[in-house]
NUDRENLUM-590150 format. One record per atom (N, C-alpha, C, O): x, y, z. Coordinates in steps of 0.001 Angstrom, whole numbers, plus 500000, padded with zeros to 6 digits. Atoms other than C-alpha are relative to their C-alpha. Example, Ala and Ser with C-alpha at 12.3 -4.5 7.8 and 13.67 -1.06 7.14 Angstrom:
BEGIN
500890498810500000;512300495500507800;500900501200500000;501936501181500665;499180498810499940;513670498940507140;499230501090500730;499739502198500899;
//
This chain:
BEGIN
500456498627500213;290753407874815575;498490500052499814;497821500927500364;501443500018500209;287257406954814392;499272499760501308;498208500329501548;500624500267498709;286491405587817854;499980501250500862;498997501499501560;499938498766499242;287608408871819441;498968500996499498;498326501687500289;500996499084500552;285421410854817058;498602499597500447;497764500450500740;501317500470499600;282456408652817957;499677500376501427;498533500704501741;500223499674498597;282920409311821669;499664501463500194;499102501839501223;500261498582499850;282661413029821033;498645500380499432;498359501563499252;501338499678500503;279132412743819678;498995499847501124;499069498902501910;501013500037498945;276187413473821930;498918499000499631;498942498380498568;501132500881500257;273016411458822227;499202500438498792;498450499646498224;500807499455501090;271566413696819526;500776500060498695;500313500657497723;499272500105501247;274266413027816943;500886501170499672;501551501151498636;499139498857500280;276059416387817189;501400499724500516;501578499068501542;498631500199499563;279797416407817437;500283500883501201;499980502076501201;499619499255498806;281050417425820863;501232500858499697;502066500469498880;498768499257500128;283636420187821082;501139499223500641;500927498496501612;498870500701499424;287111418856821763;500240500485501417;500027501655501736;499707499622498640;288087418808825377;501400500594500076;502175500521499122;498679499438499817;291112420544826773;500509499583501365;499733499480502315;499416500395498730;293508419491829512;500466501248500726;501197502067500171;499753498754499302;293785422125832201;501180499942500963;501667500987501394;498971500092498984;296462420789834523;501151499132499524;500949497973499162;498819500769500364;299983419696833679;500194498874501000;500103499089502209;499776501134499123;300671416228835053;498747499236500357;498833498175500974;501253500700499744;296997415275835295;499502499389498702;499647499977497631;500422500673501226;295485412799832876;498597500382499572;498213500121498432;501402499723500311;291905414068833019;499855501136498998;500523502165499099;500355498979500979;290528416018830078;498639500554500377;497700499790500600;501195499376499448;287853418498831082;499028500431498909;499429500930497858;501032499559500928;284552419163829338;499745501495500170;499831502038501272;500400498599499927;283589422694828485;498599500081500595;497862499096500605;501318499812499418;280509424149830160;498906499805498958;497841499268499261;500988500185501065;278695424206826824;499754498516499739;498627498111499456;500164501438500201;279335420479826456;499221499383501149;498372498518500934;500730500522498842;278114419785829998;498502500299499882;497666499507500316;501399499580500071;274894421651829220;499165499037499162;497951498956499348;500758500880500898;273921419091826581;499289498868500740;498257498376500284;500656501112499299;273105416438829161;498612500385500493;497772499516500723;501302499568499503;270168418563830317;498927499936498915;497746500131499204;500983500124501084;268505418107826916;499086498799500202;497983498760499655;500835501179499750;267206414744828151;499548499952501453;499100498910501933;500406499935498593;266463415882831710;498823500962500120;498974502103500558;501183499153500031;262930417209831403;499626500602501340;498982501650501392;500355499462498684;262604417683835168;500682501329500285;500265502066501178;499314498737499793;265027420583834896;499515501134499115;499974502266499262;500426499032501008;263193422404832083;499511501312500621;499901502394500180;500491498803499308;261372424815834407;500750500250501307;501017501396501666;499434499839498659;263026424147837764;501351500715499968;501594501604500785;498661499401500002;266592425091836808;499979501499499698;500609502259500433;500020498541500195;265857428514835263;499257500742501103;499602501881501418;500688499366498878;263409429263838083;500937500123501193;500971501162501854;499034499964498913;266073428364840642;501047501079499763;501403501809500688;498988498985500301;268630430568838868;499409501407500090;500127502357500403;500646498694499829;266099433422838861;499963500381501478;500184501540501829;499977499733498563;265806433097842638;501407500348500469;501578501206501335;498608499675499672;269613433108842869;500313501434499572;500965502176500306;499747498642500490;269720436281840781;499351501038500920;499938502083501202;500658499071499075;267207437950843086;500749500048501337;500861501114501943;499219500032498751;269241436841846126;501247500874499884;501580501621500804;498759499239500194;272410438375844684;499738501489499780;500639502309499954;500319498601500296;270602441614843788;499780500838501253;499686502062501163;500218499267498731;270081442557847464;498772500914499914;498843502112500190;501244499238500090;266511443641846906;499590500509501378;499887499858502379;500511499536498706;264923445747849654;498968499009500537;498303498309499774;500871500987499361;262901443722852148;498563500062499502;497892499036499388;501394499883500443;259610445094850916;499758499368498628;498615499098498258;500132500619501324;260310443609847470;500287498496500012;500263497847498967;499717501431499891;261152440122848784;498746499253500423;497959499734501239;501108500848499561;258621437338849072;500529498910500928;501704498909501294;499610501050499050;258672434283851322;501163499166499474;502074498824500227;498923500788500586;260882432332848916;501334500724500114;502334500123500508;498766499211499945;263474435134848743;500567500050501416;501769499875501615;499543499854498615;263636435568852517;500539498686500551;501543498669501263;499556501299499497;263948431857853239;501355499624499403;502224499105500103;498736500321500654;266741431421850695;501131500866500566;502218500359500843;498981499104499467;268642434475851965;500398499600501421;501575499658501775;499706500417498633;268363433255855563;500907498776500018;501868498722500785;499205501229500025;269756429815854705;501415500254499486;502389499796500084;498685499773500600;272596431030852477;500854500942500846;502082500914500763;499258499055499187;273549433743854943;500884499354501042;501780500006501579;499193500702499000;275008431118857287;501163499228499384;501944498610500108;498884500670500681;277414429703854661;500971501085499542;500637501850498637;499103498867500266;280472432015854531;500304500248498524;500372501404498105;499593499824501393;281367431396850869;498846499879499010;499058499929497799;501129500252500897;277867430865849492;499817501117498985;499629500856497797;500242498876500912;277495434328848020;501038500032498883;500690500206497715;498936499995501001;280848434202846252;499808498875498997;499954499081497792;500181501145500886;280149430746844854;498796500186499087;498850499851497903;501184499795500830;276681431667843657;500178501161499026;499545501182497971;499666498953500970;278038434832842049;500708499391498787;500448499781497649;499325500704501100;280311432567839989;498972499258499149;498990499339497921;501010500776500717;277366430317839104;499095500899499166;498822500597498004;500903499092500706;275092433225838149;500685500637498794;500074500796497737;499255499376501100;277788434846836007;500167499020498834;499981499388497674;499820500995501060;278486431629834097;498667499653499343;498593499450498131;501328500261500561;274776430956833696;499606501124499039;499077500862497958;500340498855500832;274300434464832293;500804500011498712;500292500401497663;499103499929501160;277266434117829917;499801498863499006;500312498928497888;500256501079500953;276078430864828357;499239500536498795;498323501343498956;500721499529501183;274956431440824773;498507499750500126;498068498675500534;501447500089499809;271255432113824732;499398498832499220;498450498199499686;500568501103500779;270626429555821996;500185498661500711;499366497755500560;499797501221499236;272101426872824251;498996499914501149;498411498857501387;500943500015498883;269956427875827223;498570499795499518;497794499099500173;501357500178500523;266813428082825091;499754498553499589;498610498103499531;500147501391500424;267497424520823971;499702499078501181;499198497973500983;500186500884498852;267315423147827519;499093500569501091;498662499825501972;500765499376498930;265340425650829642;498767500711499473;498733501163498329;501228499301500346;261865427152829622;500271501496499826;500814502130500731;499793498558500199;261971430662828094;499189500839500983;499540501988501250;500827499263499044;259263431681830566;500816500479501187;500639501602501658;499227499638498820;261752431664833419;501359500589499644;501979501259500470;498774499334500449;264799432678831403;499784501496499825;500707502286500026;500274498615500365;263090435954830489;499354500819501116;498963501964500888;500624499254498916;261703436959833880;500846501210500398;502065501112500538;499311498829499469;262575440472834987;500330499758501470;499579499089502181;499553500245498630;264464440526838268;498993500502501022;498933499976502134;500997499472499068;261674442558839872;498846499040500215;498100499184501183;501109500937499897;259247439678839302;500414498794500819;501319498059500425;499675501118499131;259339437141842119;499303498723499566;498418498735498711;500658501293500181;258401433470842112;499543499566501381;500365499401502281;500505500287498662;256147432564845008;499898498504500251;500180497686499376;500073501392499573;255561429339846906;499057499190499126;499370498058498759;500981500735500801;252488428361844894;500558499649498625;500335498547498122;499446500265501333;254329428690841578;501093498948500066;501164498071499204;498963501017499841;257316426701842821;499382498629500206;499875497631499683;500692501269499784;254914424017844015;499566499380498677;499738498180498465;500430500502501311;253484423714840486;501184499539499172;501100498523498481;498807500366500767;256970423627838953;500531498647500449;500861497804499615;499469501254499478;258117420801841236;499081498837499650;499554497755499301;500929501069500367;254950418787840612;500137499638498525;500129498459498171;499815500293501429;255397419136836849;501333499308499762;501426498402498934;498672500583500197;259083418283837133;499990498498500251;500622497738499518;500059501429499715;258294414923838708;499328499216498883;499666498056498642;500696500668501092;255974414104835815;500765500071498681;500398499406497712;499223499843501227;258581415138833231;501322499240500030;502164499426499151;498763500776499933;261326412756834320;500100499079498796;499104498528498327;499717500842501174;262942410839831450;499293500501498741;498988499723497837;500614499378501170;261367413262828975;500993500971499384;501651501723500104;499060499088500648;263415415138826397;499424501415499978;498216501612499848;500433498609500039;263299418919826465;499406500339498638;498498501165498548;500521499737501346;262677418903822718;498514499678499923;497743500435499333;501416500373500049;259371417090823183;499167500915500892;498011501200500578;500715499073499125;258402419397826063;499742501315499273;498624501831499278;500129498721500697;259075422531824006;498978499910498870;498212500847498646;500962500175501090;257078421139821074;498572499982500526;497676500568499919;501345500061499427;254093420386823306;499554501362500514;498395501740500346;500340498673499497;254222423815824950;499618500923498850;498664501695498951;500285499154501153;254325425495821529;498633499678499394;497962500563498864;501252500426500617;251296423470820387;498795500179500918;497753500680500496;501141500028499081;249101423206823489;500098501011501134;499120501265501837;499815499059498900;250577425734825896;500316499345501323;500396500024502346;499686500700498746;251390423059828470;500940498830499708;500959498319498588;499074501116500193;254041420341828989;499254498700499749;498100498561500153;500655501264500348;253298416803827713;500031499001501145;500476497869500954;500000500910498871;252868415283831174;498681499262500065;497655499744499584;501209500822499967;250382412557831868;499884499298501335;500843498699501822;500290500720498771;248810411210835013;499596498580499618;498539498387499018;500324501359500430;248902407429834536;498722499448500616;498197498451500121;501190500549499357;245916406935836852;498709500413499302;497764499629499209;501261499566500595;243332409038835063;500141500511498574;499172500973497972;499809499624501382;244891409837831713;500033501477499748;500135501899498596;499974498555500185;244868413569832321;501363500440499511;502380499957500009;498739499545500570;247536415366830301;500447501327500573;501298501998499988;499574498750499373;247864418324832609;500145499757501489;499205499325502155;499742500345498615;249468418022836004;499142500806500966;499050500468502146;500805499209499067;247170420695837404;498765499239500456;498111499633501422;501160500774499578;244450418055837581;500339499085501155;499453498450501725;499603500839498895;246454416227840191;499889500767501306;500555501787501480;500098499360498692;245444417178843694;501230499652500812;501670498502500795;498847500313499167;248397417487846053;499607499031501097;498459499027501539;500352500962498956;248603414724848645;499574500705501276;500128501739501649;500472499419498744;246721415436851834;500956499630501122;501420498493501198;499107500331498881;248864415688854941;499351498976500910;498164499065501225;500515501035499123;248501412648857150;500281500376501453;501391500796501781;499749499678498586;248052413201860874;501020499044500592;501034497855500272;499007500830499337;250906411937862981;499344499242501149;498753499851502041;500607500759498906;249746409097865203;500734500270501309;501923500586501328;499387499819498693;250357409416868894;500971498856500258;500560497696500266;499039501089499833;253558407481869528;499761499254501304;499494499848502349;500146500828498805;253277404595871931;501359499602500551;501481499269501730;498630500301499575;257005403927872077;500912501082499446;500580501708498440;499056499002500524;259998406239871632;500448499610498598;500590498422498310;499543500319501359;261132406513867983;501389499382500021;502184499624500929;498675500620500131;264117404473866855;501063501058499734;500792502106499149;498859499109500189;267514406125866834;500894499440498888;501141498237498815;499247500447501168;269642406030863684;501273500815499789;501414501943500263;498855499284500551;272978406934862188;500231499478498584;500016498300498297;499662500363501383;273983406940858519;501465500341499783;501910501442500110;498575499780500226;277615406562857528;500393499616498581;499800498728497969;499327500432501222;279700406441854379;501010498943500399;501798499142501324;499095501091499639;281589403150854428;501189499859499049;502334499769499492;498880500210500926;283622402779851239;499648500412498583;498483500596498230;500101499694501428;284210403633847601;500683498880499236;501763498427499615;499452501086500817;284801400978844935;500187500488498569;499268501059497982;499712499596501369;286453401649841574;499612498883499044;500293497860498965;500434500968501008;284546399760838891;500905500081498778;501301499063498211;499161499797501184;286615401293836084;500652501370500114;499956502384500156;499338498704499898;289252404001836352;499912500745498677;499639500154497632;500132499161501190;289266406880833897;501091499686498986;502196499276499342;499029500180501089;290997406585830536;500817501274499803;500339502361500129;499267501228500298;293753406527829522;500571499387501268;501215500078502056;499581500634498760;294511403988832233;501514499990500153;502033499953501269;498537499970499907;298194404043831351;500515501376500426;501696501527500738;499570498635499690;298259407787832100;500140500288501475;500516501397501853;499907499784498561;298195407308835863;498754499534500698;497779499156500048;501134500447499205;295829406415838682;499048501170500283;499417502337500149;500986498981499646;292667408264839712;500202500472501438;500837499801502253;499985499444498644;292326410464842790;498590500488500343;498354501693500427;501400499598499771;288580410423843559;499743500391501454;500489500026502362;500532499732498671;286726411823846524;498510500262499848;498027500525498747;501448499828500016;283065412183847465;499635501086500997;500142501116502119;500527498954499130;281282415209848905;498519499723500237;497767499446499303;501390500232499628;278006414780850775;499392501288500553;500016502001501340;500797498937499406;275379417411851496;498800499376500675;498187498464500121;501093500595499220;272738416662854130;499048501100500446;499470502132500969;501009499043499565;269478418483854797;498719499235500320;498477498168499754;501299500599499686;266085417650856324;498896500939499524;499140502105499212;501151499166500359;262607418886855440;499888501187500940;499676502320500509;500140498945499000;262499420854858660;501030501105499782;500706502286499905;498946499015500236;265818422570857886;499666500868498792;499773502093498853;500289499252501225;264789423546854352;498835500959500190;498876502094499717;501178499153499795;261413424898855435;500290501166500936;499656502217500848;499670498950499034;263006426917858242;501076500952499488;501415501927500158;498927499163500516;265694428423856021;501334499716500672;502132500630500882;498742500424499385;268533426450857648;500876499348498943;500398498538498148;499087500499501031;271591425646855550;500277498508500154;500209497956501253;499589501400499999;272591422117854582;501364499849500676;502115500813500819;498692500351499455;275560420393856211;500813499365498875;500257498654498038;499134500591501018;278536419414854040;501181499284500619;501835499821501513;498830500759499551;281171416720854637;500629499338498784;499961499142497768;499335500654501127;283740415060852387;500896498868500476;501365498858501614;499069501090499731;285792411895852245;501433500507499808;501635501606499292;498635499661500416;289570411957852043;500122499914498479;499296499279497823;499649500221501400;291057412279848572;500750498681499943;501810498535500552;499389501329500073;291872408675847713;500989499968498839;500608500177497688;498942499956501007;295170408429845846;500268498608499424;499972497583500038;499548501239500664;296465405809843399;498893498961499901;499087497801500263;501134500910500129;293055404282842677;499950499435498586;499932500182497608;500053500703501285;292930401690839881;498791499070499972;498083498926500968;501117500931500150;290375399198838548;499962498996501155;500976498391501501;500185501016498974;288958397013841318;500441500404501395;500279499628502337;499548499565498676;290402399045844192;498827500463500865;497838500995500361;500957499508499022;288399399788847328;500709500963500934;501844500722501346;499455499048499044;288983402789849548;498966500295501075;497827500639500760;498698500472499551;289640402481852354;500222498535499616;499273497784499395;499663501352500473;291466399282851423;499487498932500961;499198497810500545;500514500942499007;290323397616854660;499119500760500978;499370501926501280;500889499369499042;287520398335857089;499086501025499354;498990501098498129;500923498968500467;285008401190856808;500560501378500297;501286501571501272;499602498624499743;285617404913856501;499247500571501202;499767501403501945;500833499599498860;282772405408859017;499869501518500099;499997502097501178;500233498561500042;282151409000857926;498523500253500268;497669499806499503;501390499806499595;278980410154859668;499306501038499117;499811502141498908;500811499110500821;276301411694857451;498712500403500705;498123501434500381;501185499685499204;273394411621859899;500239499444501394;500694498311501550;499666500389498646;273656411485863666;501450500325500303;502217499471500750;498592499597499888;276880413481863826;500543499837501418;501698499454501604;499546500086498611;277054413520867617;499490498748500688;499638498589501900;500559501225499458;275383410156868070;498670499698499341;498070500586498736;501265500380500643;272314408246866869;498859500919500420;498800501377501561;501144499132499719;269120410295866626;498791499525499212;498920498750498264;501236500369500691;265512409916865540;499896500755498679;500369501885498555;500264499348501281;264518410680861955;498618500642500121;497630500124499602;501286499347499774;261803413101862991;499610500933498872;498536501534498904;500294499229501204;261984414932859661;500743499335498850;501923499010498980;499403500723501123;262646413339856270;501366500579499639;501557501795499634;498601499633500249;266351413400855360;500314499853498519;499857498916497866;499473500124501365;267979414069851991;501515500062500077;502080500979500673;498542500031500103;271611413111851354;500357500084498524;499926499254497723;499553499817501389;273197414376848140;501477499648499919;502293500215500646;498617500444500163;276403412649847020;500517500434498636;499852500246497618;499352499579501246;278752414083844403;501419499436499994;502176499620500947;498683500630500123;281836412206843199;500865500840499065;500419501245497992;499088499140500746;284849414163841931;501353499325499815;501742498451500590;498574500312500156;288331413598840553;500784501206500472;500549502321500005;499201498902499474;290842415697842470;500961500488498927;501842499752498483;499164499460501068;292456417976839920;500312501456500273;501366501779500821;499753498568499809;292105421744840007;499442500544501297;499986501492501863;500742499390498916;289726422304842860;500582499752501379;501348498812501593;499705500181498587;290223422736846579;498842499227500617;497683499609500453;501053500888499507;288318419987848400;499058500731500956;497845500527500913;500844499260499058;287088422306851156;499068500953499261;497905501099499636;500841499086500768;285820424823848603;498946499234499216;497815499697499068;500988500825500692;284154422047846620;498892499575500959;497725499511500573;501001500357498989;282407420977849832;499070501176500270;497860500993500407;500839498807499837;281197424549850342;499069500172498807;497923500594498959;500825499876501203;279947424512846749;498829499029500037;497702499397499704;501082500985499907;277959421313847285;499003500415501068;497793500305500868;500877499547498919;276583422655850564;499124501162499538;497925501192499815;500762498852500507;275549425918848891;498988499560498951;497861500053498922;500893500473501060;274051424068845914;498803499260500577;497671499484500150;501105500737499388;271992421704848075;499073500952500753;497851500826500671;500820499024499280;270818424575850273;499099500762499034;497914500957499304;500767499245500990;269717426524847188;498896499151499381;497745499581499314;500974500859500678;267990423602845436;498903499527500949;497724499541500595;500997500514499061;266283422196848531;499115501110500547;497914500913500731;500811498887499507;265173425592849833;499029500470498924;497910500877499232;500910499690501102;263713426317846402;498865498983499937;497695499358499855;501021501051500098;261900422969846280;499107499951501222;498007499402501159;500816500008498780;260640423476849837;498705500768499808;497798500670500636;501240499320500312;258006425682848259;498921499065499530;497789499493499302;500976500952500534;256276422512847104;498989499576501051;498706498390501217;501132500269499135;253601422785849713;500302499900501471;499421500123502302;499674500158498597;255480422191852933;499336498799500642;499329498683501868;500654501175499456;253597418906853310;501045498951500353;502104498885499729;499090501059499616;255253415984855045;500259499097498800;499324498623498155;499648500877501107;257114413976852452;500402500709498729;500740500039497753;499653499312501251;257847416719849888;501446499740499603;501761499735498413;498601500206500345;261574416039850110;500188498666499284;501104498511498477;499955501286500703;260937412462848990;499503500175498569;500114499677497624;500566499781501327;258758413570846084;500914500867499134;500942500715497912;499163499077500758;261251416262845086;501452499602499878;502276500408499445;498588500383499947;264452414242845392;500678500091498632;501839500493498550;499384499980501331;265040413988841617;500305501424499544;501385501698499021;499811498633500463;264584417675840899;501040500723500858;501762501584500355;498955499422499160;266752418635843888;501371499532499523;502317500317499471;498734500532500518;269491416359842547;500468500700498743;501654501001498606;499597499338501236;269441417987839127;500345501459500251;501191502024499558;499640498632499640;269492421435840733;501413500089500538;502152501009500188;498636500033499473;272658420537842652;500998499779498871;502023500457498801;499095500312501108;274263419063839540;500266501228499147;501406501488498763;499820498827500857;273658422219837531;500851501059500681;501741501633500053;499204498994499298;275048424549840180;501459499573500111;502353500408499975;498616500478499907;278146422375840625;500681500082498646;501865500411498569;499430499838501345;278660422323836848;500435501444499777;501461501696499147;499664498589500174;278650426125836969;501146500433500904;501992501226500492;499038499531499003;280795426520840089;501321499258499942;502385499877499971;498865500838499649;283190423606840300;501188500067499064;501037500188497848;498771500156500769;286800423435839184;500232498516499715;500558498135498590;499921501442500213;286939419677839716;498732499528499307;497626499899499700;501156500524500714;284681417858837273;499303498921500815;499952498099501461;500761501078499397;281896415714838654;500144498741499160;500227498802497933;500078501287500691;281990412041837793;498524499652499918;497930499163500880;501443500092500222;278496411857836336;499283501019500884;499903501986501326;500811499003499305;275681413678838180;499942499726501496;500281498640501964;500294500170498579;274888414249841832;498880498971500162;497917498961499395;501042500979499679;272862411388843310;499397500385501350;500108500506502348;500694499615498775;270252412347845902;499205498815500533;498516498125499782;500665501112499329;268897409829848393;499149500560501129;499649501318501960;500885499536498927;265885410492850637;499656498839500925;499669497674500525;500316501038499023;264918408642853784;499012500551501030;499235501610501617;500978499661498968;261866408804856053;500169499055501187;500860498040501100;499946500868498825;261449407345859513;499402498627499687;499946497599500091;500653501273500326;259074404692858150;500908499128499132;500984497915499328;499084500767500846;261588403679855471;501165499439500806;501571498294500610;498886500469499171;264399403463858010;499562498834500879;500293497856501031;500518501091499167;262243401313860304;499848498720499180;500198497632499639;500213501176500852;261352399001857414;501328499387499562;501483498166499563;498714500501500489;264925398739856112;500760499218501060;501444498243500749;499224500638498936;266342397749859487;499206498949500773;499711498381501741;500816500970499271;263507395468860575;500513498575499830;500389497755500739;499507501358500266;265093392388858966;501503499888500171;502013498840500566;498539500027499899;268768393335858939;500483501336500541;500054502397500087;499467498787499372;270668395820861066;501483499770500307;501804498870501084;500244498813500829;272816397555859963;499559499627498590;499760498508498118;500499500150501370;271267398021856535;500956500712499045;501311501871499258;499123499413501020;273513398614853504;499155500417498809;498488499582498198;500749499513501155;271940400799850824;500580499433498704;501755499074498638;499486500325501335;272198399834847179;501064501023499632;500903502205499937;498909499060500276;275441401376845887;499552501184499157;498778501030498212;500194498824500838;275292404919844556;500979499872498848;502193499866499054;499190500372501169;276555404318841022;500311501238499172;499426501800498529;499553498838500768;278561407137839444;500682499505498730;501845499102498746;499510500532501267;278988406149835812;500423501140499096;499605501704498369;499464498974500872;281233408654834082;500500499463498677;501059500209497872;499532500596501242;282002406206831279;501511499792500006;502177499996501021;498570500280500104;285462405313830044;500853501218500306;501912501106500925;499179498798499857;286668408901830056;500137500459501448;501223500858501869;500008499429498653;285708409880833616;500059498969501113;500253499328502275;499955501044498990;285649406528835405;498633499636500530;497669500382500361;501247500519499438;282956404490837141;500265499585501446;501185498817501725;499797500252498572;282605404342840928;498690499658500683;497628500166500321;501126500309499135;280264402814843479;500305500509501403;501413500342501913;499864499426498663;279701404521846834;499001499295500918;497828499151500574;500818500795499094;278354402584849823;499689500771501282;500572501364501902;500468499370498770;276293403960852714;499347498945500891;498788497960500408;500545500944499029;275176402188855871;499049500707500964;499346501789501471;500995499504499038;272088402763858038;500007499050501198;499841497840501047;499959500833498793;272332401547861632;498967500487501012;498937501664501371;500942499702498929;269516401412864166;500637499629501339;501215498553501497;499387500233498685;270647401712867759;498918499700501032;499226499475502202;
//
């Protein structure tokens, strides 16, 4: 009993609310939304980005007249307009975000963006500043950020090169001219190969896990043009126990890039992976949710200058944006957070120069004893 009580305490020593089981016959116990929100207390990169993103979602759902929309609003509306269920899913997310107790939201999000009137837009320049600050606030607690803002009026970020404590002193990277190619670019495909169960969820005697993985894929060019992300999912793998691999033999060979055949990486690629336990949710709807979440987060972050390489610099903040939206939308609980992986043409060339195909380091979804631990393997092949 004492061990169970200890597991319900957060990193900050507060007792977690008890979980509740939502499905008869399923062993998984689900966290409340308020409990999920606590993990963002140590995710400083979300302090400004998440409430700003939700403000853009609120403006999208408000159907503002065109004359009141800025570039960010129009680009987001264009991208989401091609996903049939996006509006419905984001209405769910916005409603749950609004209904969260204000004291909880103030504990993890910047009040500046929580309190914005819907008539006030957020433009590209402001989003650019938010994303740049977010990268400098990684692994920083929101408590320390809020204290610094209250004292100095700015977040406690620091440029390790010059000691400046304000990210505005950092000049954005200059765009590099593309050299004239002397040979055709290499052609690539990225595939999901397998899932490995490091540790199934507790109680292990209560039955086997039924995990699946949903992938969202978007490029810089797509996000900047207001094009929606692509979403694909693995099968639901049944009867998964400690040490099991799915598929049990061979590779799943689920294509994530180069759907119709190998292609050049002429625009940086972002792949967002989310691991779920099949319980309440519909897998197809969960895939739509991930697709909508990635489209929203990446299109928001695309305001970070439009310079080549922004998707690489913004990969962490895009990942946390997807995680938050899925926490709000999803019926099936995520096993830990969404993991976002970025890839440029130069990186792909380097990775496959010595070994082809190249196997990425496993995407490690550590949900702990309660939710299970899984490794997901992706393969990059140059043709």
